[in-house]
C-alpha positions in Angstrom: -17.3 26.5 -0.3 -19.0 23.8 -1.8 -16.7 20.7 -2.2 -16.0 19.1 -5.4 -18.2 15.9 -6.4 -16.9 12.7 -6.6 -17.3 12.4 -10.3 -15.8 16.0 -10.8 -12.7 15.5 -8.9 -11.6 12.3 -11.4 -13.2 13.9 -14.5 -10.9 17.0 -13.8 -7.9 15.3 -13.2 -8.2 12.9 -15.8 -8.5 16.4 -18.6 -5.5 18.0 -16.9 -3.3 14.9 -17.3 -4.3 14.8 -21.4 -3.9 18.6 -21.3 -0.3 18.1 -19.8 0.7 15.7 -22.5 -0.6 18.0 -25.2 1.5 20.9 -24.1 4.3 18.6 -24.8 2.8 17.9 -27.7 2.0 14.4 -27.3 -1.2 12.3 -26.6 -2.5 9.2 -24.5 -1.2 7.0 -27.2 2.6 8.3 -26.7 2.7 6.5 -23.6 1.9 3.0 -25.5 3.3 3.2 -28.8 5.9 6.0 -28.3 7.4 6.7 -31.9 7.1 3.7 -33.6 6.8 3.9 -37.0 5.9 -0.3 -37.1 2.8 -0.2 -35.5 1.0 -3.4 -35.7 -2.7 -4.3 -35.7 -3.5 -7.0 -33.0 0.2 -6.6 -31.5 -0.6 -5.7 -27.6 1.0 -2.2 -26.3 3.1 -2.8 -24.3 4.2 -6.1 -25.5 3.9 -8.1 -22.1 1.0 -6.0 -21.2 1.0 -3.5 -17.8 0.7 -5.4 -14.6 -0.2 -3.1 -11.6 1.8 -3.1 -8.7 -1.3 -5.1 -6.5 -1.2 -7.7 -9.6 -5.1 -7.0 -9.5 -4.8 -5.3 -12.8 -3.7 -5.4 -16.2 -4.6 -3.5 -19.3 -3.2 -3.3 -22.5 -3.3 -1.2 -26.0 -4.0 -2.5 -29.6 -5.8 -1.9 -32.6 -7.8 -4.2 -34.9 -7.9 -4.9 -38.7 -10.6 -3.5 -39.8 -10.8 -5.5 -42.7 -11.0 -9.2 -40.3 -13.3 -10.6 -37.9 -13.8 -8.2 -34.9 -13.2 -4.7 -36.3 -12.8 -1.3 -34.8 -15.2 -0.3 -31.8 -16.2 2.9 -33.2 -15.8 4.7 -36.4 -13.4 7.1 -35.5 -11.2 4.5 -33.3 -7.8 4.3 -34.2 -7.3 1.6 -31.2 -8.5 0.8 -27.7 -7.6 -0.1 -24.1 -8.4 -3.5 -22.6 -8.8 -3.3 -19.0 -8.8 -6.5 -16.8 -9.5 -7.2 -13.2 -7.1 -10.1 -12.5 -7.1 -12.7 -10.2 -4.7 -14.1 -7.6 -4.3 -17.4 -9.9 -3.8 -14.9 -13.1 -7.4 -15.5 -14.7 -8.5 -12.5 -16.4 -11.8 -10.7 -16.1 -12.6 -8.0 -18.8 -13.9 -4.7 -16.8 -14.0 -2.4 -19.9 -12.7 -1.7 -23.4 -11.9 2.0 -24.1 -11.7 3.3 -27.5 -9.5 6.0 -28.6 -9.0 7.8 -31.9 -5.6 8.8 -33.4 -5.3 11.8 -31.1 -5.7 9.7 -27.8 -9.6 11.3 -27.4 -11.7 8.7 -25.7 -14.3 7.8 -27.5 -16.7 5.0 -25.8 -16.5 2.6 -23.3 -17.5 -1.1 -24.4 -18.1 -4.2 -22.6 -16.9 -7.4 -25.1 -18.4 -10.9 -25.8 -16.0 -13.7 -23.7 -14.3 -14.9 -26.9 -13.0 -11.9 -27.6 -10.2 -11.7 -24.8 -11.0 -15.5 -23.4 -11.8 -13.9 -20.0 -12.9 -15.6 -17.2 -16.7 -14.0 -17.2 -17.9 -12.3 -13.8 -21.8 -11.1 -13.7 -22.0 -7.1 -13.4 -22.6 -7.2 -9.5 -19.1 -8.7 -9.0 -17.2 -6.1 -11.5 -18.9 -3.3 -9.7 -17.2 -3.8 -6.7 -14.0 -4.3 -8.2 -14.6 -1.2 -10.4 -15.2 1.0 -7.0 -12.1 -0.3 -5.5 -9.8 0.4 -8.7 -6.4 2.0 -8.2 -4.1 1.3 -10.8 -0.7 1.5 -9.6 1.9 1.4 -12.1 5.9 2.3 -12.1 7.7 4.2 -15.2 6.5 5.6 -18.4 2.8 3.9 -18.2 2.2 5.9 -14.8 0.6 8.5 -16.2 -1.8 6.3 -18.1 -2.8 4.2 -15.1 -3.7 7.2 -13.1 -5.6 8.8 -16.3 -7.3 5.3 -16.5 -8.1 5.2 -12.9 -9.6 9.0 -13.1 -11.8 8.1 -16.1 -13.0 5.0 -14.8 -14.0 6.5 -11.6 -15.3 9.5 -13.5 -17.7 7.4 -15.7 -18.2 4.8 -12.8 -22.3 4.9 -12.8 -22.6 4.7 -16.6 -20.0 2.0 -16.7 -21.9 0.3 -14.1 -25.4 0.4 -16.0 -23.2 -0.9 -19.1 -22.1 -4.0 -17.5 -25.7 -4.5 -16.2 -26.8 -4.2 -20.2 -24.2 -6.5 -21.3 -25.2 -9.1 -19.0 -29.4 -8.7 -19.9 -28.3 -8.4 -23.5 -26.7 -11.8 -23.1 -29.7 -13.4 -21.2 -32.1 -11.9 -23.5 -30.1 -13.5 -26.7 -29.8 -16.8 -25.2 -33.7 -16.6 -24.4 -34.7 -15.6 -28.0 -32.1 -17.7 -29.9 -32.7 -20.4 -28.0 -28.8 -21.1 -27.3 -26.9 -21.5 -23.9 -24.6 -18.9 -22.5 -21.9 -21.1 -23.2 -22.9 -20.7 -27.1 -23.5 -16.9 -26.8 -20.2 -16.5 -25.8 -18.3 -18.2 -28.4 -20.6 -16.6 -31.3 -18.3 -14.8 -33.8 -20.8 -12.9 -34.7 -21.3 -10.9 -31.6 -17.8 -9.2 -30.2 -19.9 -6.5 -28.0 -22.7 -6.8 -26.0 -23.0 -3.0 -24.9 -21.3 0.3 -25.3 -22.1 4.0 -24.6 -20.3 6.7 -25.7 -17.9 9.4 -24.5 -18.3 13.1 -25.4 -14.7 14.3 -24.3 -13.7 16.9 -23.2 -17.1 18.4 -23.2 -18.2 15.8 -20.5 -15.5 17.4 -18.3 -16.4 20.8 -19.0 -20.3 20.2 -18.8 -19.6 18.8 -15.2 -17.5 21.6 -14.4 -20.1 24.0 -15.6 -22.8 22.3 -13.7 -20.4 22.6 -10.4 -19.9 26.3 -10.9 -23.6 26.9 -11.4 -24.3 25.3 -8.2 -21.7 27.4 -6.5 -23.1 30.4 -7.6 
């Protein structure tokens, strides 16, 4: 018997969690916004964000008004999750954003410019170490979402690391070509996302499972 890969295990777990909600006629948006008919663009869901029990991670869901500055990150996007590494003093560093469609299906990962969240910027190498240690520990209605996010990050760790390196490279290239400082580039409202990559969900999980089964046979 061949053991499942480290990538296969969280990918399958994330898919199982989504299917479990689907069987209840719910999506991954439900734990964030419930049955609310007053969903507001730009408002954080939940209102005070989610802070995990260790105090090391924070996340929330929200949507943009696409008619204003900083619109949707994907053509089919309903909204997106912002996931942050949190310092002991409460400073936030943006690990990644995750776009979701109206059914709660993941669409793409993205790395934002500094002005978007006002984060304390950390180099890709530091964020990669944090990513590999990610274990979101949350109680209550969003506990399942926290485990789902943890699974997705672990399933896509390598492309997420590549995305963060691409973010830093895009920033450096922009500064060199435009003759601006890093601070000026961070504050450039014309640039909201430095790098991103698409998710083909659930086909990514199905394809990976197929690769493992083929290898086992």
